[in-house]
C-alpha angles and dihedrals in degrees: 000000000000094000092051091051102041105025118067112208089010091169093065092085095156089068110096090215091055091048088052091052091051089053093045094050092045091048096049091045090051094047094051097043094044092048091053094045093043095052093047092049091045091056093047090046091055092046095048094038089227119156091195092056091043090051090050091049095050088046088058091050090050087051087058088058089047090053089052089051089050091055092047092045094054091045092053092043091057093059116119119247115274137193090266093046108027092169092060133242102273092120089070085083089062091046093054090051089052092051091050091053091049090052090052090051092050092049091050092052094046094052093042086062092046091048092052089053089052091051091053094041108026119193131204116268130217109214124175143146093281089059091055094046093050092049091049091050089049092052091050092047092050090048090057090048093052092050091052093048093047092048092049094044092053092046094056101020093241123172090193094058090042088055089052090050091052091047090051091049088054089052091052092051094047094046091047090051090050092051092050091046092049089055091048092048091049095047098043098030095232131134114228095145094117093049091048092050090051092050091051091047093051090050091051092048092050093048092046093055091051091049092049089055092048097050093043094057098073090044091054092041128258137198112278119252119273089240092055092049092048092048093053094041094049092050093048093050091049092074121096115250093023104125097181146318138234142164091049107179122182118195113193121203096174138316111327090002107108128156112196135192124188142166112235119199120218134170109281089223093061117114109263095225092051091046092052091048089052092053091050091051092049092050091049092048092053092049093049100037103036105016089240124143100220126190117191129203107201116223117192111211130190111248125200098006107140094201093054093042094050093048092047092051090049093050093047092048092049095046091049088054086059094045129342092211092067118097133184136208140164088051116179140146134218113201122207137173095262103027146357121242113218112197128185145136118247119208110217120189116240092246091059125072105200115151127211089248093054092051091046092052091048092052093047090050096048102035113059113166115199101219106027144039126239124209114194123214107187131180119195117226130186124218115249097183 
């Protein structure tokens, strides 16, 4: 409902301005709701003398700061590229998610310490109906928050808002645990407030570490999704005269901000001017249709040459006998009077450590032509997708 009310054209999620508005609305909503919940819990925490409720209250106030960071992060991420940062600022969204996760970790550690003090030096608690009512209202308010963050994060594929949703889920779990424990302490007249605060703190610390890992991955650089690779590959292969592709590399600088390089194979007999015009058209189509800055390296390949085709099939068969995970491309031959040079690139998975020399020795050992000599010139590639 919030996005329909406050975000005009909310369905145009590929638009950086719309993404910024999603972040702004989510951030303002989070700041206001967390401020209200935090102040109410803080008051109840003082009255009841409960470290677990106090920890929950301060956690809500830190969430208010996180919401402010979310708003700032989306605002910075929407900035247009500049001379200093030609790839744009979209990664600020990842950075804000990282800062939020760090804040959660710090809060977990602080209240773990406070809870241990309460375990060693327990204090009398004041628990009444108002305590229960406030905690129930807090749980309902956090539930609404989580639904908004999840809805917004799915709409714009945002790790930052997903991090906020996970943080809010943790708040719901901790507040629910506090409510149940308050009832138990009241009924059985026991004080487990310090132990409860420690359990909540450990849960927050554990979740924070997982979130830090998740938001760091796109900053460091991760493999693109299978769907993104298939989308780009399918579109490239849909063009007439494109025989194949390889060396597809996708550099991500934030959501909807991809820079892609690829080698496109075309018939070596194709007119150079026409081939160049085709590459220009493909690059323009990708920029207009998918918002991708594509750079193409054009690879001419020999089509319909029996000699080349037979040798390539033989090399592929022999290499797959060594390891089925190996692939080759840019295959070509140069024939001379005393020997034939066979040149190709071999794609070796990261978990394998084959060298060009090892592959060359294997081919020489297993391919022994009777009337000619083969020299192998091999380049090792790594898969980026």
